[in-house]
TINUZA-826173 format. One line per field, with one value per residue (C-alpha): residue number from 1; x, y, z. Coordinates in pm, whole numbers. Example, Ala and Ser with C-alpha at 12.3 -4.5 7.8 and 13.67 -1.06 7.14 Angstrom:
<rs>
num: [1;2]
X: [1230;1367]
Y: [-450;-106]
Z: [780;714]
</rs>
This chain:
<rs>
num: [1;2;3;4;5;6;7;8;9;10;11;12;13;14;15;16;17;18;19;20;21;22;23;24;25;26;27;28;29;30;31;32;33;34;35;36;37;38;39;40;41;42;43;44;45;46;47;48;49;50;51;52;53;54;55;56;57;58;59;60;61;62;63;64;65;66;67;68;69;70;71;72;73;74;75;76;77;78;79;80;81;82;83;84;85;86;87;88;89;90;91;92;93;94;95;96;97;98;99;100;101;102;103;104;105;106;107;108;109;110;111;112;113;114;115;116;117;118;119;120;121;122;123;124;125;126;127;128;129;130;131;132;133;134;135;136;137;138;139;140;141;142;143;144;145;146;147;148;149;150;151;152;153;154;155;156;157;158;159;160;161;162;163;164;165;166;167;168;169;170;171;172;173;174;175;176;177;178;179;180;181;182;183;184;185;186;187;188;189;190;191;192;193;194;195;196;197;198;199;200;201;202;203;204;205;206;207;208;209;210;211;212;213;214;215;216;217;218;219;220;221;222;223;224;225;226;227;228;229;230;231;232;233;234;235;236;237;238;239;240;241;242;243;244;245;246;247;248;249;250;251;252;253;254;255;256;257;258;259;260;261;262;263;264;265;266;267;268;269;270;271;272;273;274;275;276;277;278;279;280;281;282;283;284;285;286;287;288;289;290;291;292;293;294;295;296;297;298;299;300;301;302;303;304;305;306;307;308;309;310;311;312;313;314;315;316;317;318;319;320;321;322;323;324;325;326;327;328;329;330;331;332;333;334;335;336;337;338;339;340;341;342;343;344;345;346;347;348;349;350;351;352;353;354;355;356;357;358;359;360;361;362;363;364;365;366;367;368;369;370;371;372;373;374;375;376;377;378;379;380;381;382;383;384;385;386;387;388;389;390;391;392;393;394;395;396;397;398;399;400;401;402;403;404;405;406;407;408;409;410;411;412;413;414;415;416;417;418;419;420;421;422;423;424;425;426;427;428;429;430;431;432;433;434;435;436;437;438;439;440;441;442;443;444;445;446;447;448;449;450;451;452;453;454;455;456;457;458;459;460;461;462;463;464;465;466;467;468;469;470;471;472;473;474;475;476;477;478;479;480;481;482;483;484;485;486;487;488;489;490;491;492;493;494;495;496;497;498;499;500;501;502;503;504;505;506;507;508;509;510;511;512;513;514;515;516;517;518;519;520;521;522;523;524;525;526;527;528;529;530;531;532;533;534;535;536;537;538;539;540;541;542;543;544;545;546;547;548;549;550;551;552;553;554;555;556;557;558;559;560;561;562;563;564;565;566;567;568;569;570;571;572;573;574;575;576;577;578;579;580;581;582;583;584;585;586;587;588;589;590;591;592;593;594;595;596;597;598;599;600;601;602;603;604;605;606;607;608;609;610;611;612;613;614;615;616;617;618;619;620;621;622;623;624;625;626;627;628;629;630;631;632;633;634;635;636;637;638;639;640;641;642;643;644;645;646;647;648;649;650;651;652;653;654;655;656;657;658;659;660;661;662;663;664;665;666;667;668;669;670;671;672;673;674;675;676;677;678;679;680;681;682;683;684;685;686;687;688;689;690;691;692;693;694;695;696;697;698;699;700;701;702;703;704;705;706;707;708;709;710;711;712;713;714;715;716;717;718;719;720;721;722;723;724;725;726;727;728;729;730;731;732;733;734;735;736;737;738;739;740;741;742;743;744;745;746;747;748;749;750;751;752;753;754;755;756;757;758;759;760;761;762;763;764;765;766;767;768;769;770;771;772;773;774;775;776;777;778;779;780;781;782;783;784;785;786;787;788;789;790;791;792;793;794;795;796;797;798;799;800;801;802;803;804;805;806;807;808;809;810;811;812;813;814;815]
X: [5120;5038;4801;4593;4412;4310;4250;4433;4161;3882;3758;3594;3490;3460;3836;3996;4301;4473;4600;4652;4337;4313;4015;3839;3663;3346;3395;3308;3513;3321;3480;3617;3629;3957;3990;4272;4310;4510;4650;4792;4751;5060;4877;4728;5073;5225;4941;5025;5398;5317;5096;5362;5620;5420;5158;5023;4685;4508;4160;3958;3668;3477;3463;3120;3209;3430;3545;3705;4087;4194;3924;3898;3758;3404;3437;3494;3233;3286;3222;3473;3661;3989;4183;4500;4748;4817;5035;5172;5317;5470;5404;5641;5412;5431;5096;5075;4863;4767;4567;4372;4136;3862;3884;3613;3402;3522;3413;3633;3642;3864;4125;4479;4682;4966;5157;5198;4874;4538;4572;4254;4153;3908;3641;3574;3212;3053;2800;2489;2432;2171;2090;1711;1443;1405;1769;1759;1454;1619;1944;1753;1560;1870;2048;1749;1720;2090;2046;1757;1959;2247;2011;1962;2329;2575;2868;2766;2934;2892;3214;3072;2744;2933;3136;2823;2647;2940;2908;2716;2777;2483;2686;2958;2689;2534;2868;2984;2663;2651;3009;2904;2588;2611;2447;2513;2780;2539;2337;2654;2761;2427;2465;2817;2687;2406;2539;2228;2256;1876;1822;2112;1977;1636;1773;1992;1691;1493;1770;1827;1459;1467;1767;1581;1283;1504;1682;1347;1210;1529;1485;1124;1223;1511;1266;1019;1305;1436;1092;1068;1415;1400;1234;1463;1768;1663;1614;1946;2127;1963;2057;2410;2424;2279;2551;2818;2693;2675;3025;3156;2978;3147;2835;2877;2688;2392;2261;2601;2677;2331;2392;2721;2560;2285;2531;2713;2381;2296;2637;2598;2236;2165;1871;1693;1811;1505;1522;1898;1848;1554;1731;2043;1836;1642;1965;2111;1810;1839;2190;2078;1796;1787;1782;1495;1266;953;1043;1379;1200;970;1266;1464;1173;1128;1494;1474;1179;1355;1672;1486;1300;1439;1487;1708;1743;1599;1595;1714;1435;1448;1376;1380;1040;1051;1148;870;611;734;697;357;236;395;206;-131;-345;-538;-572;-431;-523;-341;-37;-32;-47;252;463;387;507;829;883;850;1070;1342;1326;1285;1515;1241;867;601;474;138;-167;-351;-687;-781;-1166;-1329;-1507;-1326;-1093;-986;-628;-608;-367;-159;-128;27;283;363;416;667;842;857;1002;1238;1087;993;623;418;44;-184;-546;-777;-1089;-1266;-1018;-1215;-952;-761;-465;-425;-309;-144;-31;-70;100;382;188;-33;61;168;180;302;338;56;29;200;516;505;483;780;986;900;977;1316;1310;1175;1033;828;511;255;-83;-362;-623;-998;-985;-1364;-1426;-1302;-1551;-1578;-1667;-1592;-1220;-1192;-1216;-928;-1020;-954;-620;-531;-581;-233;-79;-226;-187;127;124;140;294;655;600;375;360;297;173;414;730;628;866;808;855;889;632;661;865;630;420;79;-180;-527;-784;-1163;-1474;-1707;-1610;-1910;-1803;-1479;-1527;-1512;-1211;-1010;-1128;-1019;-656;-645;-633;-916;-858;-1163;-1109;-1439;-1374;-1274;-1445;-1483;-1196;-983;-1068;-974;-628;-571;-673;-453;-145;-150;-390;-331;43;10;-224;-39;278;86;-60;261;162;342;180;215;-16;-327;-449;-676;-800;-951;-1294;-1277;-1158;-1458;-1683;-1562;-1592;-1946;-2098;-1912;-1837;-2028;-1805;-1619;-1282;-1110;-1090;-1366;-1216;-881;-1061;-1235;-903;-736;-1017;-958;-584;-635;-848;-590;-313;-494;-503;-129;-37;-253;-138;208;384;337;-34;-195;-554;-737;-1028;-1378;-1715;-1816;-1484;-1526;-1874;-1737;-1470;-1675;-2028;-2327;-2295;-2380;-2498;-2709;-2516;-2706;-3023;-3094;-3127;-3456;-3784;-3926;-4169;-4457;-4401;-4033;-3767;-3396;-3226;-2865;-2745;-2420;-2309;-1987;-1902;-1928;-2222;-2525;-2839;-3170;-3500;-3810;-4150;-4496;-4827;-5172;-5474;-5838;-5899;-5968;-5646;-5425;-5054;-4801;-4421;-4205;-3847;-3699;-3665;-3514;-3692;-3531;-3652;-3996;-4024;-3891;-4168;-4427;-4288;-4294;-4660;-4755;-4587;-4776;-5107;-5045;-4955;-5218;-5424;-5111;-4991;-5311;-5386;-5732;-5712;-5914;-5688;-5587;-5953;-6016;-5683;-5430;-5065;-4789;-4423;-4164;-3780;-3660;-3409;-3618;-3371;-3118;-3170;-3188;-3182;-3051;-3169;-3123;-3417;-3691;-3700;-3682;-3985;-4179;-4106;-4213;-4541;-4620;-4547;-4780;-5059;-5026;-4957;-4652;-4332;-3994;-3675;-3492;-3150;-3175;-3098;-3144;-3042;-3159;-3391;-3722;-3905;-4272;-4233;-4067;-3712;-3428;-3171;-2803;-2674;-2336;-2136;-2182;-1878;-1964;-2319;-2212;-1964;-2250;-2454;-2171;-2128;-2497;-2457;-2701;-2672;-2814;-2799;-2991;-2825;-2913;-2783;-2603;-2385;-2232;-1916;-1858;-1836;-1462;-1393;-1550;-1301;-1329;-1364;-1680;-1829;-1766;-1967;-2247;-2457;-2501;-2786;-2852;-3201;-3326;-3702;-3909;-4070;-3728;-3685;-4022;-3951;-3626;-3722;-4073;-4131;-4445;-4636;-4677;-5048;-5021;-4881;-4694;-4810;-5160;-5261;-5414;-5719;-5641;-5609;-5580;-5425;-5170;-5043;-4985;-4844;-4591;-4497;-4127;-3948;-3612;-3623;-3622;-3306;-3433;-3572;-3420;-3286;-3233;-3054]
Y: [-7644;-7890;-8131;-8372;-8583;-8527;-8737;-8587;-8679;-8508;-8166;-8122;-8371;-8451;-8463;-8237;-8035;-7722;-7409;-7030;-6803;-6459;-6258;-6045;-5707;-5629;-5915;-6273;-6485;-6764;-7074;-7021;-6642;-6454;-6159;-5910;-5834;-5567;-5694;-5465;-5615;-5798;-6124;-6134;-6067;-6347;-6581;-6504;-6561;-6898;-6999;-6899;-7104;-7420;-7504;-7149;-7233;-7011;-7006;-6693;-6610;-6281;-6082;-6033;-5661;-5494;-5212;-5457;-5413;-5702;-5973;-6263;-6609;-6487;-6208;-6449;-6647;-7022;-7099;-6963;-7061;-7236;-7034;-7058;-6771;-6678;-6379;-6161;-5809;-5618;-5237;-4965;-4860;-5223;-5348;-5656;-5699;-6061;-6223;-6533;-6779;-6957;-7340;-7492;-7430;-7523;-7485;-7409;-7700;-7523;-7255;-7381;-7146;-6970;-6658;-6498;-6555;-6735;-7108;-7319;-7678;-7709;-7948;-7959;-7906;-8123;-7954;-8144;-8101;-8319;-8250;-8209;-8013;-7786;-7691;-7627;-7405;-7215;-7180;-7026;-6795;-6677;-6614;-6426;-6219;-6140;-6020;-5800;-5664;-5577;-5346;-5132;-5153;-5023;-5178;-5522;-5514;-5754;-5945;-6047;-6147;-6369;-6525;-6607;-6749;-6988;-7157;-7486;-7598;-7477;-7439;-7239;-7029;-6936;-6848;-6636;-6440;-6384;-6250;-5976;-5877;-5584;-5780;-5705;-5908;-6119;-6206;-6318;-6518;-6705;-6786;-6920;-7133;-7278;-7609;-7722;-7587;-7572;-7386;-7152;-7073;-7007;-6757;-6594;-6554;-6382;-6149;-6053;-5971;-5756;-5563;-5507;-5368;-5134;-5002;-4961;-4759;-4545;-4475;-4369;-4127;-3992;-3949;-3750;-3527;-3476;-3363;-3119;-2975;-2993;-2657;-2470;-2637;-2562;-2191;-2186;-2356;-2112;-1815;-1936;-1985;-1642;-1495;-1685;-1561;-1206;-1235;-1366;-1075;-826;-743;-710;-916;-682;-859;-878;-515;-425;-602;-426;-90;-176;-266;65;256;64;156;525;569;699;496;444;153;-54;30;-51;-396;-476;-367;-572;-882;-836;-776;-1100;-1284;-1120;-1239;-1595;-1569;-1627;-1287;-1394;-1513;-1312;-1301;-1139;-854;-805;-780;-564;-316;-319;-233;42;201;206;353;621;766;1078;933;1221;1447;1794;2139;2418;2650;3022;3202;3566;3698;4013;3821;3570;3851;4005;3673;3604;3958;3928;3610;3683;3986;3985;3653;3820;3540;3260;3480;3578;3208;3121;3411;3291;2943;3078;3293;2992;2785;3053;3026;2647;2394;2152;2183;1939;2034;2217;2078;2367;2336;2611;2604;2821;2828;2743;2992;3176;3060;2778;2559;2843;2986;2650;2694;3039;2904;2657;2928;3158;2880;2756;2416;2171;2155;1846;1825;1529;1536;1332;1390;1060;852;566;293;293;140;470;621;319;122;-248;-533;-697;-1026;-871;-870;-521;-389;-31;213;458;805;972;761;800;1174;1191;997;1252;1548;1408;1581;1488;1825;1949;2150;1877;1996;1745;1890;1827;1652;1693;1488;1150;872;528;183;-184;-119;84;441;659;941;703;620;989;1018;873;1091;1414;1357;1521;1272;971;1065;1031;650;628;269;207;-143;-191;-72;-223;26;328;651;992;1247;1485;1741;1758;2076;1937;2180;2048;2227;2186;2354;2236;2195;1974;1715;1637;1360;1504;1290;1419;1776;1767;1713;2028;2392;2544;2873;3002;3188;3353;3498;3828;4163;4349;4568;4254;4112;4433;4438;4067;4109;4417;4293;3920;3782;4018;3978;3603;3550;3788;3584;3254;3365;3517;3878;4175;4431;4679;4467;4501;4769;4653;4956;4942;5026;4741;4497;4606;4567;4209;4136;4272;4141;3817;3671;3593;3403;3416;3344;3463;3154;3260;3612;3461;3247;3554;3745;3446;3442;3809;3754;3472;3703;3974;3720;3649;4019;4046;3764;3908;4278;4248;4255;4633;4599;4758;4713;4933;4751;4911;4785;4716;4536;4320;4224;4139;3913;3757;3780;3946;4004;3691;3865;4174;4416;4643;4434;4530;4900;4840;4960;4834;4536;4407;4043;4038;4018;3965;3704;3592;3235;3050;2799;2609;2853;3149;3370;3452;3658;3478;3646;3514;3594;3569;3620;3623;3496;3457;3107;2892;2917;2688;2745;2639;2656;2585;2624;2279;2363;2135;2025;2311;2583;2424;2445;2804;2896;2734;2912;3248;3190;3102;3416;3632;3480;3543;3910;3970;4228;4424;4434;4553;4229;4062;3790;3560;3586;3220;3128;3368;3369;3117;3196;3090;3131;3077;3084;3131;2900;2599;2351;2424;2249;2492;2441;2588;2776;3139;3235;3259;3636;3684;3458;3630;3973;3854;3720;4028;4248;4046;4040;4405;4528;4718;4714;4592;4786;4661;4778;4576;4214;4014;3685;3519;3244;3313;3161;3144;3430;3651;3636;3643;3365;3381;3222;3110;3219;3586;3702;3521;3658;4019;3990;3865;4160;4388;4224;4278;4651;4632;4918;4760;4418;4308;4047;3890;4081;3773;3781;4115;3939;3808;4159;4180;3938;4164;4387;4748;4873;4660;4792;5142;5080;4869;4945;4648;4676;4445;4303;4114;4073;4035;4371;4531;4356;4486;4838;4853;4655;4777;5094;5221;5497;5821;5776;5432;5278;4946;4842;4893;4887;4557;4530;4526;4184;4017;3676;3759;4052;3837;3556;3773;4002;4059;3954;3781;3403;3222;3061;2713;2796;2589;2772;2564;2759]
Z: [821;1097;933;1138;872;516;204;-94;-339;-153;-256;74;329;695;744;1015;972;1108;943;1016;1027;864;1006;741;779;575;324;283;49;-135;-293;-651;-587;-653;-419;-348;23;215;535;797;1147;1284;1365;1013;853;1063;954;588;649;809;525;264;453;419;144;74;220;470;631;572;814;856;1178;1338;1386;1126;1367;1609;1570;1795;1753;1988;1930;1991;1734;1435;1242;1270;901;641;331;284;17;-181;-179;-539;-493;-214;-229;47;39;176;454;606;475;264;-54;-109;-391;-275;-437;-237;-239;-16;286;635;997;1292;1533;1783;1827;1876;2098;1913;2020;1677;1492;1496;1438;1408;1380;1091;970;598;505;235;4;-97;-468;-642;-1000;-1020;-1195;-893;-893;-1263;-1224;-939;-1140;-1429;-1198;-1026;-1354;-1488;-1174;-1187;-1551;-1443;-1155;-1389;-1588;-1273;-1151;-1405;-1206;-1337;-1683;-1976;-1891;-1555;-1721;-1970;-1695;-1493;-1808;-1857;-1511;-1517;-1157;-943;-625;-797;-973;-643;-482;-781;-804;-420;-443;-694;-509;-267;16;380;563;760;445;264;574;585;217;290;580;370;237;48;-305;-358;-35;-111;-462;-316;-57;-319;-560;-282;-192;-554;-597;-284;-429;-756;-575;-367;-686;-861;-567;-564;-938;-884;-602;-819;-1105;-891;-751;-1102;-1229;-937;-999;-1374;-1425;-1176;-1319;-1672;-1587;-1406;-1695;-1948;-1736;-1707;-2086;-2144;-1917;-2097;-2435;-2309;-2177;-2513;-2692;-2468;-2266;-1894;-1639;-1571;-1267;-1101;-1173;-1047;-721;-687;-748;-507;-236;-284;-246;65;217;114;219;568;697;1028;1234;1153;777;763;923;691;370;460;523;189;-1;148;18;-330;-381;-342;-599;-966;-1143;-1373;-1092;-999;-631;-712;-891;-589;-352;-578;-610;-227;-179;-437;-260;75;-77;-276;19;190;539;662;353;435;294;516;631;548;878;755;866;652;343;402;440;114;-72;63;-22;-372;-449;-281;-217;104;302;610;858;676;623;992;1091;866;997;1352;1268;1116;1424;1658;1432;1467;1846;1883;1728;1630;1650;1540;1195;1211;1030;863;688;437;402;143;-198;-520;-677;-361;-376;-119;-317;-453;-101;0;-281;-159;189;58;-138;169;386;119;126;-151;-237;-316;-386;-356;-464;-239;-446;-509;-315;-157;-104;229;39;-148;181;351;59;-34;152;-46;-69;-336;-704;-818;-462;-415;-124;-55;-203;98;57;-321;-292;-49;-295;-570;-356;-227;111;452;542;243;240;166;31;63;-174;-159;180;206;-115;-3;-3;163;35;109;51;368;489;359;596;894;737;730;1106;1169;901;1030;1404;1541;1829;1603;1260;1376;1324;1024;906;536;461;172;356;686;854;1071;878;1038;908;1204;1017;714;698;609;461;369;160;152;21;300;659;747;486;680;942;1295;1414;1116;1161;1521;1416;1197;1258;1055;866;687;356;280;-59;-223;-235;-558;-456;-385;-727;-899;-732;-800;-1164;-1213;-1018;-1091;-1344;-1640;-1638;-1596;-1879;-2110;-2051;-2099;-2430;-2571;-2525;-2375;-2159;-2445;-2671;-2453;-2201;-1915;-1745;-1399;-1540;-1786;-1518;-1303;-1597;-1649;-1276;-1252;-1581;-1651;-1315;-1003;-768;-435;-598;-910;-1121;-1364;-1376;-1479;-1738;-1896;-1900;-2070;-2330;-2406;-2432;-2687;-2903;-2882;-2968;-3295;-3376;-3295;-3523;-3803;-3771;-3627;-3290;-3250;-3227;-2918;-2824;-2577;-2423;-2424;-2321;-2682;-2743;-2424;-2533;-2880;-2724;-2434;-2575;-2408;-2037;-1833;-1519;-1448;-1235;-1000;-996;-639;-735;-914;-753;-431;-476;-277;-162;-271;2;-55;163;195;142;204;-58;-107;-382;-142;-51;-276;-266;-256;-362;-190;-348;-204;-379;-223;-420;-338;-216;88;280;83;146;-124;-88;-391;-509;-420;-50;208;527;730;492;473;850;846;605;832;1136;953;843;1201;1326;1071;1166;1533;1470;1200;1388;1502;1145;1008;827;823;1095;878;581;599;536;241;55;-84;-21;-250;-134;-403;-404;-768;-938;-850;-1004;-736;-396;-109;265;583;893;791;566;834;869;489;440;714;567;218;359;564;254;39;288;409;52;169;-50;79;31;-281;-152;163;234;554;711;1025;1161;1324;1619;1674;1925;1668;1801;1549;1593;1495;1171;1019;719;793;604;284;296;346;61;-154;-59;-144;-487;-553;-465;-172;71;392;556;853;1076;1408;1714;1835;1524;1615;1732;1375;1228;1317;1038;774;591;705;345;308;629;501;181;329;636;874;1123;1410;1476;1774;1698;1388;1462;1420;1082;955;1071;885;579;490;281;468;294;483;521;676;990;1004;1349;1496;1863;1975;2197;2575;2721;2379;2406;2143;2334;2633;2429;2244;2522;2490;2802;2868;2873;3207;3335;3261;2912;2633;2327;2017;1745]
</rs>
């Protein structure tokens, strides 16, 4: 080494001298610090060789930028440490490992040009160290701070703490602690350049406190993160332990096997493009979830629903028309119109590859076979059958389903039913469509619009699935008792088929061919155990039932079968019982209805009307009595507004025609009139009792009886015209059941007679009436010595007022 000047007995002073320079990356070497270094750059290796060839001393200075491979004079800090080389080791890859020990601080005075390595002129730096109370306080503070820091940093072991505790020299203490602290390079360089020991200790103390605060903040953040993750990690670890235990016990991994099975089902299932993409995305999410999490259960159920639906599974239609007719006739007697419509559908299906499913609506009273007819249609078409009752449904979600965000969400009843039936083209019976209600949860009838609209139901969107599902091939059949209870928008989407009810002859055939055999089988009897003759079936129909359908008839037959079953068990399987009237009364009790009540004698003031109810047609007796009084009119029988107005119109008509009918024109001043409709507990209303009330009032005032075997229906105007009515078929069937011989109907209802069975028209006489005078002529039993109508005085106002003439073109008719 080329030495300029130096006193041998000086530790560090103001002497100048020259020696090789070794630039350091990312490290500052303090005096008294022993550090291993790896040297690889050629200049640095040459500087080590030069130092080893002289007195083994080398100057160590840090680079300002560690990434610089070929530093210049401006890239090296001016203050560094003169160090002694303790050991050197050359490695096979050409690098050199050297162990150095810092000696004292020095500053570069100048760079001396040298071709092989850095060579610098140095100036020794003298440290100012005065023993004082301040330095002692700082020394204690630094040592205590370092001890506190060691509690947060596990890299500071007990050996280092013991070594630091053994140092008395304040300057050496500061340098040693600074060497162990993870300060940035510029901070350590500033500590190296600080010659005043007190100031250096003060800076060191502040930096240690900053590091402690940083570590404490990191620990708080880790603690919060750990608390957040603790529950999830705990569940994960417990699940893993459970799996390991199951594996050790020989149990298979259920969740893994379930995922594998689910994946196989997804690959096998034929889905729509939208559904396939959705189920793959959901399955991908499921694989990343914990099997015990609530969300995994929701996703798994959702995938199960999609895979369990019959997206493309169908039954093959049976298009044999003759076979279908045979099946329909085998299951149902009569009902020609519905059967004809089904056969038409099958015929079109045979000619066209695909047609939109029809929406039929069977409207009729209970017990006429609406639902069982739908079952027979499914059997005739070789399709699956599913029935959904809508009675009392008032939540829109029952149809459309709940969204998956709700707890316990499920698809709507439509999708649930399709999952049960396992085919995409079933016969779907929506029962009691007229009995849906509406509340704050929505209007289910509005949700049915999309289901039952052939122009929309190919993309029915259930809230739970959130996918378009094709309902266009489903054969929807709806049933209802009342047509007017179905909302008009919903009614507009359906083809209405009215099923009026059965005649007595129809009931006899149904009982003989269907119900007896069905109930014998249901009650464990053979047809040899009991004999139902036609007379006994008619006796049961006439005296124990009064309905449009056959449900009560089946119930009475079942009751007889149960009684016979008891006798068979008591006497033996060979028992045979022949039914008689006395035996039927013993089994069923006294007759519930009087048969042939209309055949009693003619009565004054009693006229028989015909009414339509949701249970079919019925006869309605209207009574009128006249009492001395002051013209008070009383109308009773729990009548609605329409019937109250009909009674008032009938009374006004009678007053206006009093003289022509031979009635005292002042009767309304001298007599009280009471019009009563029996069965007062039953509400009655409707525009078809006007002519019946008028006939009853005329009969009571004129004291002329009304035919007891005759019934009538029609509304009356103040001019005496008879207006058309509805429900004609049901009313004529009711008259037939009551054994009436004649029925008066409005002339405008003549077109409806084509719907009446020919057998009924053969047994009952239907007469058309246009004016109230016609009604009275046909209904009143006028004695031979009396006339019904009397000539009025010429020019009377009534005659002009009620002159029969056709209405003008601009006359308004409100029926």
